[in-house]
N, CA, C and O atoms as CSV, one atom per row, in Angstrom:
chain,resi,resn,atom,element,x,y,z
A,1,MET,N,N,20.055,11.367,7.278
A,1,MET,CA,C,19.025,10.364,7.127
A,1,MET,C,C,17.750,10.834,7.811
A,1,MET,O,O,17.787,11.318,8.942
A,2,VAL,N,N,16.637,10.691,7.130
A,2,VAL,CA,C,15.345,11.092,7.664
A,2,VAL,C,C,14.803,9.964,8.523
A,2,VAL,O,O,14.835,8.800,8.123
A,3,GLN,N,N,14.311,10.307,9.692
A,3,GLN,CA,C,13.729,9.301,10.581
A,3,GLN,C,C,12.219,9.485,10.591
A,3,GLN,O,O,11.716,10.606,10.677
A,4,PHE,N,N,11.512,8.382,10.501
A,4,PHE,CA,C,10.060,8.408,10.532
A,4,PHE,C,C,9.583,7.917,11.885
A,4,PHE,O,O,10.243,7.100,12.527
A,5,LYS,N,N,8.444,8.412,12.312
A,5,LYS,CA,C,7.890,8.014,13.604
A,5,LYS,C,C,7.386,6.575,13.583
A,5,LYS,O,O,7.448,5.874,14.593
A,6,SER,N,N,6.896,6.149,12.446
A,6,SER,CA,C,6.295,4.822,12.348
A,6,SER,C,C,7.192,3.893,11.541
A,6,SER,O,O,7.697,4.278,10.487
A,7,LYS,N,N,7.391,2.675,12.029
A,7,LYS,CA,C,8.176,1.696,11.283
A,7,LYS,C,C,7.461,1.336,9.987
A,7,LYS,O,O,8.104,1.124,8.959
A,8,LYS,N,N,6.144,1.269,10.033
A,8,LYS,CA,C,5.355,0.933,8.848
A,8,LYS,C,C,5.602,1.970,7.749
A,8,LYS,O,O,5.787,1.609,6.587
A,9,MET,N,N,5.605,3.223,8.102
A,9,MET,CA,C,5.836,4.287,7.136
A,9,MET,C,C,7.242,4.174,6.538
A,9,MET,O,O,7.430,4.364,5.337
A,10,LEU,N,N,8.215,3.868,7.380
A,10,LEU,CA,C,9.586,3.717,6.928
A,10,LEU,C,C,9.694,2.561,5.943
A,10,LEU,O,O,10.353,2.688,4.912
A,11,THR,N,N,9.061,1.447,6.245
A,11,THR,CA,C,9.108,0.270,5.381
A,11,THR,C,C,8.496,0.571,4.020
A,11,THR,O,O,9.073,0.233,2.986
A,12,VAL,N,N,7.340,1.199,4.022
A,12,VAL,CA,C,6.679,1.528,2.759
A,12,VAL,C,C,7.520,2.509,1.976
A,12,VAL,O,O,7.700,2.335,0.771
A,13,ARG,N,N,8.041,3.535,2.625
A,13,ARG,CA,C,8.851,4.552,1.973
A,13,ARG,C,C,10.097,3.944,1.335
A,13,ARG,O,O,10.442,4.271,0.200
A,14,ASP,N,N,10.768,3.060,2.069
A,14,ASP,CA,C,12.002,2.465,1.581
A,14,ASP,C,C,11.770,1.482,0.441
A,14,ASP,O,O,12.649,1.286,-0.399
A,15,SER,N,N,10.593,0.863,0.405
A,15,SER,CA,C,10.348,-0.169,-0.598
A,15,SER,C,C,9.969,0.403,-1.961
A,15,SER,O,O,10.002,-0.319,-2.957
A,16,VAL,N,N,9.616,1.668,-2.023
A,16,VAL,CA,C,9.197,2.281,-3.289
A,16,VAL,C,C,10.391,2.963,-3.945
A,16,VAL,O,O,11.003,3.854,-3.356
A,17,LYS,N,N,10.716,2.550,-5.148
A,17,LYS,CA,C,11.798,3.172,-5.899
A,17,LYS,C,C,11.200,4.159,-6.881
A,17,LYS,O,O,10.090,3.947,-7.369
A,18,LYS,N,N,11.907,5.222,-7.176
A,18,LYS,CA,C,11.384,6.243,-8.078
A,18,LYS,C,C,11.177,5.719,-9.495
A,18,LYS,O,O,10.301,6.204,-10.211
A,19,SER,N,N,11.968,4.742,-9.904
A,19,SER,CA,C,11.857,4.242,-11.267
A,19,SER,C,C,10.693,3.277,-11.456
A,19,SER,O,O,10.316,2.984,-12.591
A,20,GLU,N,N,10.124,2.783,-10.371
A,20,GLU,CA,C,9.007,1.843,-10.483
A,20,GLU,C,C,7.705,2.607,-10.684
A,20,GLU,O,O,7.555,3.718,-10.174
A,21,PRO,N,N,6.747,2.019,-11.431
A,21,PRO,CA,C,5.458,2.678,-11.594
A,21,PRO,C,C,4.703,2.730,-10.271
A,21,PRO,O,O,4.965,1.931,-9.373
A,22,ARG,N,N,3.792,3.643,-10.153
A,22,ARG,CA,C,2.982,3.768,-8.945
A,22,ARG,C,C,2.094,2.542,-8.781
A,22,ARG,O,O,1.848,1.808,-9.737
A,23,MET,N,N,1.617,2.330,-7.560
A,23,MET,CA,C,0.779,1.170,-7.293
A,23,MET,C,C,-0.558,1.265,-8.010
A,23,MET,O,O,-1.043,0.273,-8.554
A,24,THR,N,N,-1.148,2.436,-8.015
A,24,THR,CA,C,-2.445,2.604,-8.655
A,24,THR,C,C,-2.222,2.927,-10.121
A,24,THR,O,O,-1.565,3.916,-10.450
A,25,GLU,N,N,-2.763,2.100,-11.000
A,25,GLU,CA,C,-2.524,2.273,-12.432
A,25,GLU,C,C,-3.709,2.907,-13.169
A,25,GLU,O,O,-3.639,3.096,-14.384
A,26,VAL,N,N,-4.774,3.234,-12.472
A,26,VAL,CA,C,-5.926,3.858,-13.107
A,26,VAL,C,C,-6.355,5.079,-12.305
A,26,VAL,O,O,-6.050,5.204,-11.119
A,27,LEU,N,N,-7.057,5.962,-12.969
A,27,LEU,CA,C,-7.589,7.136,-12.282
A,27,LEU,C,C,-8.884,6.767,-11.580
A,27,LEU,O,O,-9.689,5.997,-12.103
A,28,THR,N,N,-9.075,7.318,-10.404
A,28,THR,CA,C,-10.344,7.122,-9.717
A,28,THR,C,C,-11.392,8.017,-10.367
A,28,THR,O,O,-11.056,8.918,-11.135
A,29,GLU,N,N,-12.629,7.773,-10.065
A,29,GLU,CA,C,-13.715,8.593,-10.604
A,29,GLU,C,C,-13.553,10.050,-10.157
A,29,GLU,O,O,-13.803,10.979,-10.925
A,30,ARG,N,N,-13.137,10.230,-8.924
A,30,ARG,CA,C,-12.921,11.573,-8.381
A,30,ARG,C,C,-11.799,12.292,-9.127
A,30,ARG,O,O,-11.914,13.477,-9.440
A,31,GLU,N,N,-10.707,11.565,-9.410
A,31,GLU,CA,C,-9.593,12.159,-10.150
A,31,GLU,C,C,-10.027,12.532,-11.563
A,31,GLU,O,O,-9.689,13.609,-12.053
A,32,GLU,N,N,-10.773,11.650,-12.215
A,32,GLU,CA,C,-11.249,11.955,-13.572
A,32,GLU,C,C,-12.093,13.222,-13.586
A,32,GLU,O,O,-11.966,14.052,-14.487
A,33,LYS,N,N,-12.948,13.364,-12.591
A,33,LYS,CA,C,-13.809,14.550,-12.513
A,33,LYS,C,C,-12.973,15.821,-12.340
A,33,LYS,O,O,-13.216,16.830,-13.001
A,34,ARG,N,N,-11.982,15.757,-11.439
A,34,ARG,CA,C,-11.153,16.931,-11.181
A,34,ARG,C,C,-10.258,17.279,-12.365
A,34,ARG,O,O,-9.975,18.451,-12.613
A,35,MET,N,N,-9.815,16.257,-13.094
A,35,MET,CA,C,-8.895,16.467,-14.209
A,35,MET,C,C,-9.604,16.544,-15.556
A,35,MET,O,O,-8.944,16.584,-16.594
A,36,ALA,N,N,-10.919,16.566,-15.558
A,36,ALA,CA,C,-11.706,16.563,-16.797
A,36,ALA,C,C,-11.281,17.657,-17.779
A,36,ALA,O,O,-11.146,17.368,-18.968
A,37,PRO,N,N,-11.065,18.902,-17.335
A,37,PRO,CA,C,-10.641,19.924,-18.304
A,37,PRO,C,C,-9.319,19.576,-18.996
A,37,PRO,O,O,-9.142,19.848,-20.184
A,38,LEU,N,N,-8.400,18.975,-18.244
A,38,LEU,CA,C,-7.115,18.586,-18.829
A,38,LEU,C,C,-7.307,17.450,-19.832
A,38,LEU,O,O,-6.724,17.466,-20.916
A,39,LEU,N,N,-8.120,16.475,-19.470
A,39,LEU,CA,C,-8.360,15.324,-20.350
A,39,LEU,C,C,-9.068,15.747,-21.638
A,39,LEU,O,O,-8.753,15.242,-22.715
A,40,GLU,N,N,-10.018,16.665,-21.528
A,40,GLU,CA,C,-10.713,17.175,-22.717
A,40,GLU,C,C,-9.735,17.917,-23.631
A,40,GLU,O,O,-9.754,17.734,-24.848
A,41,TYR,N,N,-8.895,18.739,-23.047
A,41,TYR,CA,C,-7.897,19.480,-23.811
A,41,TYR,C,C,-6.969,18.524,-24.551
A,41,TYR,O,O,-6.614,18.766,-25.704
A,42,LEU,N,N,-6.579,17.449,-23.893
A,42,LEU,CA,C,-5.630,16.498,-24.473
A,42,LEU,C,C,-6.245,15.644,-25.592
A,42,LEU,O,O,-5.515,14.986,-26.333
A,43,LYS,N,N,-7.551,15.647,-25.717
A,43,LYS,CA,C,-8.181,14.949,-26.848
A,43,LYS,C,C,-7.854,15.663,-28.162
A,43,LYS,O,O,-7.764,15.035,-29.216
A,44,GLU,N,N,-7.678,16.980,-28.081
A,44,GLU,CA,C,-7.424,17.791,-29.269
A,44,GLU,C,C,-5.959,18.181,-29.442
A,44,GLU,O,O,-5.470,18.277,-30.568
A,45,ASP,N,N,-5.264,18.404,-28.344
A,45,ASP,CA,C,-3.887,18.888,-28.388
A,45,ASP,C,C,-2.943,17.814,-27.859
A,45,ASP,O,O,-3.311,17.047,-26.969
A,46,GLU,N,N,-1.737,17.756,-28.400
A,46,GLU,CA,C,-0.789,16.710,-28.012
A,46,GLU,C,C,0.095,17.093,-26.840
A,46,GLU,O,O,0.709,16.219,-26.229
A,47,GLN,N,N,0.177,18.377,-26.508
A,47,GLN,CA,C,1.047,18.834,-25.425
A,47,GLN,C,C,0.287,19.694,-24.441
A,47,GLN,O,O,-0.692,20.359,-24.780
A,48,ILE,N,N,0.769,19.660,-23.211
A,48,ILE,CA,C,0.217,20.534,-22.175
A,48,ILE,C,C,1.343,20.877,-21.212
A,48,ILE,O,O,2.252,20.078,-20.990
A,49,ASN,N,N,1.272,22.063,-20.649
A,49,ASN,CA,C,2.238,22.448,-19.615
A,49,ASN,C,C,1.469,23.005,-18.427
A,49,ASN,O,O,0.241,23.090,-18.455
A,50,ASN,N,N,2.184,23.377,-17.402
A,50,ASN,CA,C,1.553,23.822,-16.170
A,50,ASN,C,C,0.705,25.076,-16.369
A,50,ASN,O,O,-0.399,25.160,-15.831
A,51,SER,N,N,1.194,26.040,-17.123
A,51,SER,CA,C,0.433,27.286,-17.290
A,51,SER,C,C,-0.879,27.042,-18.041
A,51,SER,O,O,-1.902,27.636,-17.700
A,52,THR,N,N,-0.862,26.184,-19.046
A,52,THR,CA,C,-2.100,25.842,-19.761
A,52,THR,C,C,-3.055,25.132,-18.823
A,52,THR,O,O,-4.255,25.406,-18.826
A,53,GLY,N,N,-2.528,24.221,-18.023
A,53,GLY,CA,C,-3.350,23.505,-17.050
A,53,GLY,C,C,-3.996,24.439,-16.042
A,53,GLY,O,O,-5.151,24.240,-15.664
A,54,ARG,N,N,-3.260,25.462,-15.599
A,54,ARG,CA,C,-3.822,26.435,-14.667
A,54,ARG,C,C,-4.957,27.214,-15.303
A,54,ARG,O,O,-5.974,27.468,-14.658
A,55,GLU,N,N,-4.791,27.601,-16.577
A,55,GLU,CA,C,-5.848,28.331,-17.285
A,55,GLU,C,C,-7.102,27.470,-17.430
A,55,GLU,O,O,-8.218,27.964,-17.275
A,56,LEU,N,N,-6.916,26.186,-17.726
A,56,LEU,CA,C,-8.054,25.286,-17.943
A,56,LEU,C,C,-8.813,24.959,-16.663
A,56,LEU,O,O,-10.040,24.871,-16.667
A,57,THR,N,N,-8.079,24.780,-15.572
A,57,THR,CA,C,-8.708,24.318,-14.338
A,57,THR,C,C,-8.984,25.413,-13.322
A,57,THR,O,O,-9.870,25.268,-12.479
A,58,GLY,N,N,-8.231,26.510,-13.393
A,58,GLY,CA,C,-8.367,27.554,-12.381
A,58,GLY,C,C,-7.704,27.178,-11.066
A,58,GLY,O,O,-7.938,27.820,-10.042
A,59,LYS,N,N,-6.877,26.140,-11.092
A,59,LYS,CA,C,-6.193,25.657,-9.886
A,59,LYS,C,C,-4.798,26.244,-9.793
A,59,LYS,O,O,-4.306,26.857,-10.740
A,60,SER,N,N,-4.167,26.051,-8.647
A,60,SER,CA,C,-2.820,26.574,-8.412
A,60,SER,C,C,-1.782,25.778,-9.199
A,60,SER,O,O,-2.055,24.687,-9.699
A,61,SER,N,N,-0.597,26.349,-9.292
A,61,SER,CA,C,0.504,25.705,-9.979
A,61,SER,C,C,0.835,24.347,-9.352
A,61,SER,O,O,1.081,23.373,-10.064
A,62,ALA,N,N,0.840,24.288,-8.023
A,62,ALA,CA,C,1.157,23.035,-7.327
A,62,ALA,C,C,0.111,21.953,-7.611
A,62,ALA,O,O,0.450,20.783,-7.790
A,63,THR,N,N,-1.147,22.352,-7.648
A,63,THR,CA,C,-2.222,21.391,-7.915
A,63,THR,C,C,-2.124,20.857,-9.332
A,63,THR,O,O,-2.240,19.651,-9.550
A,64,VAL,N,N,-1.912,21.737,-10.294
A,64,VAL,CA,C,-1.797,21.308,-11.692
A,64,VAL,C,C,-0.570,20.423,-11.869
A,64,VAL,O,O,-0.615,19.441,-12.610
A,65,LYS,N,N,0.510,20.758,-11.203
A,65,LYS,CA,C,1.711,19.930,-11.263
A,65,LYS,C,C,1.399,18.517,-10.753
A,65,LYS,O,O,1.838,17.527,-11.339
A,66,ARG,N,N,0.652,18.436,-9.679
A,66,ARG,CA,C,0.256,17.142,-9.122
A,66,ARG,C,C,-0.637,16.381,-10.097
A,66,ARG,O,O,-0.470,15.176,-10.281
A,67,TYR,N,N,-1.583,17.078,-10.721
A,67,TYR,CA,C,-2.471,16.450,-11.709
A,67,TYR,C,C,-1.660,15.893,-12.883
A,67,TYR,O,O,-1.849,14.745,-13.287
A,68,LEU,N,N,-0.763,16.709,-13.421
A,68,LEU,CA,C,0.034,16.286,-14.577
A,68,LEU,C,C,0.954,15.120,-14.221
A,68,LEU,O,O,1.144,14.200,-15.017
A,69,ARG,N,N,1.513,15.170,-13.035
A,69,ARG,CA,C,2.365,14.063,-12.596
A,69,ARG,C,C,1.537,12.785,-12.453
A,69,ARG,O,O,1.998,11.700,-12.810
A,70,ARG,N,N,0.339,12.912,-11.943
A,70,ARG,CA,C,-0.548,11.748,-11.782
A,70,ARG,C,C,-0.914,11.160,-13.145
A,70,ARG,O,O,-0.891,9.942,-13.319
A,71,LEU,N,N,-1.251,12.015,-14.108
A,71,LEU,CA,C,-1.559,11.542,-15.458
A,71,LEU,C,C,-0.346,10.867,-16.090
A,71,LEU,O,O,-0.481,9.923,-16.868
A,72,SER,N,N,0.820,11.357,-15.748
A,72,SER,CA,C,2.050,10.731,-16.228
A,72,SER,C,C,2.261,9.372,-15.560
A,72,SER,O,O,2.672,8.412,-16.211
A,73,ASP,N,N,1.980,9.299,-14.276
A,73,ASP,CA,C,2.154,8.049,-13.523
A,73,ASP,C,C,1.275,6.920,-14.045
A,73,ASP,O,O,1.682,5.758,-14.022
A,74,VAL,N,N,0.079,7.249,-14.515
A,74,VAL,CA,C,-0.821,6.201,-15.016
A,74,VAL,C,C,-0.638,5.945,-16.505
A,74,VAL,O,O,-1.348,5.120,-17.082
A,75,GLY,N,N,0.305,6.640,-17.135
A,75,GLY,CA,C,0.639,6.351,-18.519
A,75,GLY,C,C,-0.086,7.153,-19.575
A,75,GLY,O,O,-0.005,6.825,-20.759
A,76,LEU,N,N,-0.795,8.200,-19.178
A,76,LEU,CA,C,-1.510,9.029,-20.149
A,76,LEU,C,C,-0.606,10.100,-20.760
A,76,LEU,O,O,-0.805,10.517,-21.900
A,77,LEU,N,N,0.374,10.532,-19.999
A,77,LEU,CA,C,1.295,11.576,-20.451
A,77,LEU,C,C,2.732,11.127,-20.250
A,77,LEU,O,O,3.030,10.255,-19.433
A,78,GLU,N,N,3.611,11.752,-21.020
A,78,GLU,CA,C,5.053,11.552,-20.860
A,78,GLU,C,C,5.681,12.929,-20.718
A,78,GLU,O,O,5.560,13.765,-21.613
A,79,GLY,N,N,6.355,13.169,-19.592
A,79,GLY,CA,C,6.953,14.472,-19.340
A,79,GLY,C,C,8.339,14.581,-19.940
A,79,GLY,O,O,9.089,13.606,-19.983
A,80,GLU,N,N,8.673,15.777,-20.405
A,80,GLU,CA,C,10.030,16.037,-20.884
A,80,GLU,C,C,10.404,17.473,-20.559
A,80,GLU,O,O,9.555,18.365,-20.534
A,81,GLY,N,N,11.683,17.677,-20.311
A,81,GLY,CA,C,12.173,19.005,-19.978
A,81,GLY,C,C,12.486,19.121,-18.506
A,81,GLY,O,O,12.230,18.208,-17.722
A,82,SER,N,N,13.044,20.262,-18.146
A,82,SER,CA,C,13.419,20.474,-16.752
A,82,SER,C,C,12.212,20.928,-15.945
A,82,SER,O,O,11.127,21.136,-16.487
A,83,THR,N,N,12.415,21.075,-14.675
A,83,THR,CA,C,11.336,21.435,-13.761
A,83,THR,C,C,10.657,22.741,-14.148
A,83,THR,O,O,9.430,22.834,-14.114
A,84,SER,N,N,11.433,23.741,-14.512
A,84,SER,CA,C,10.853,25.058,-14.777
A,84,SER,C,C,10.141,25.163,-16.126
A,84,SER,O,O,9.295,26.039,-16.308
A,85,ASN,N,N,10.469,24.289,-17.062
A,85,ASN,CA,C,9.789,24.369,-18.370
A,85,ASN,C,C,9.363,22.987,-18.861
A,85,ASN,O,O,9.518,22.657,-20.036
A,86,LYS,N,N,8.828,22.192,-17.949
A,86,LYS,CA,C,8.420,20.837,-18.285
A,86,LYS,C,C,7.176,20.859,-19.169
A,86,LYS,O,O,6.232,21.612,-18.930
A,87,VAL,N,N,7.204,20.020,-20.186
A,87,VAL,CA,C,6.082,19.871,-21.105
A,87,VAL,C,C,5.662,18.412,-21.058
A,87,VAL,O,O,6.504,17.514,-21.035
A,88,TYR,N,N,4.375,18.184,-21.044
A,88,TYR,CA,C,3.848,16.819,-21.037
A,88,TYR,C,C,3.232,16.526,-22.393
A,88,TYR,O,O,2.406,17.291,-22.892
A,89,ASN,N,N,3.642,15.412,-22.986
A,89,ASN,CA,C,3.112,14.969,-24.273
A,89,ASN,C,C,2.181,13.792,-24.046
A,89,ASN,O,O,2.363,13.008,-23.115
A,90,ARG,N,N,1.182,13.679,-24.910
A,90,ARG,CA,C,0.298,12.519,-24.823
A,90,ARG,C,C,1.114,11.256,-25.044
A,90,ARG,O,O,1.983,11.218,-25.915
A,91,ALA,N,N,0.841,10.235,-24.266
A,91,ALA,CA,C,1.482,8.934,-24.470
A,91,ALA,C,C,0.805,8.306,-25.682
A,91,ALA,O,O,-0.391,8.014,-25.648
A,92,ALA,N,N,1.556,8.100,-26.736
A,92,ALA,CA,C,1.002,7.702,-28.036
A,92,ALA,C,C,0.144,6.453,-27.972
A,92,ALA,O,O,-0.952,6.439,-28.532
A,93,THR,N,N,0.600,5.417,-27.316
A,93,THR,CA,C,-0.137,4.156,-27.339
A,93,THR,C,C,-1.509,4.273,-26.700
A,93,THR,O,O,-2.484,3.763,-27.251
A,94,PHE,N,N,-1.610,4.931,-25.553
A,94,PHE,CA,C,-2.898,5.065,-24.883
A,94,PHE,C,C,-3.882,5.874,-25.711
A,94,PHE,O,O,-5.022,5.451,-25.907
A,95,TRP,N,N,-3.456,7.029,-26.195
A,95,TRP,CA,C,-4.371,7.918,-26.900
A,95,TRP,C,C,-4.781,7.362,-28.254
A,95,TRP,O,O,-5.898,7.629,-28.697
A,96,GLN,N,N,-3.933,6.606,-28.927
A,96,GLN,CA,C,-4.327,5.982,-30.189
A,96,GLN,C,C,-5.440,4.977,-29.957
A,96,GLN,O,O,-6.379,4.899,-30.749
A,97,GLN,N,N,-5.346,4.206,-28.877
A,97,GLN,CA,C,-6.393,3.257,-28.546
A,97,GLN,C,C,-7.679,3.993,-28.199
A,97,GLN,O,O,-8.758,3.587,-28.631
A,98,LYS,N,N,-7.581,5.049,-27.440
A,98,LYS,CA,C,-8.742,5.821,-27.009
A,98,LYS,C,C,-9.457,6.454,-28.198
A,98,LYS,O,O,-10.686,6.428,-28.268
A,99,ILE,N,N,-8.701,7.020,-29.129
A,99,ILE,CA,C,-9.289,7.677,-30.302
A,99,ILE,C,C,-9.926,6.654,-31.222
A,99,ILE,O,O,-11.016,6.898,-31.740
A,100,SER,N,N,-9.288,5.523,-31.442
A,100,SER,CA,C,-9.849,4.518,-32.344
A,100,SER,C,C,-11.111,3.893,-31.773
A,100,SER,O,O,-11.986,3.500,-32.544
A,101,LYS,N,N,-11.244,3.784,-30.446
A,101,LYS,CA,C,-12.459,3.253,-29.816
A,101,LYS,C,C,-13.631,4.219,-29.964
A,101,LYS,O,O,-14.777,3.781,-30.069
A,102,SER,N,N,-13.365,5.522,-29.974
A,102,SER,CA,C,-14.435,6.503,-30.044
A,102,SER,C,C,-14.977,6.696,-31.465
A,102,SER,O,O,-16.026,7.315,-31.641
A,103,LYS,N,N,-14.280,6.179,-32.476
A,103,LYS,CA,C,-14.744,6.337,-33.862
A,103,LYS,C,C,-15.795,5.328,-34.220
A,103,LYS,O,O,-16.289,5.325,-35.348
């Protein structure tokens, strides 16, 4: 069992289940700016993986993994596959709304 120094940290950690959505459901302006290359790519392509994300952003594998996980957490992407070959697909409902609004 992992022990935390702060009771507050322990309470927050224990109350969050992996199956529940994250507390923040939207991207911040800062996140949108940092993830802009990924978001632009996803307007045209339906899938993205870590290596493509690294090429687009010039960031490390860990950073791109965090970006893709964040986009998945807010409902923009849906991940499939194992850790070593995970592919993220556009979440159909969100992107259909986004594309129809831009027309």
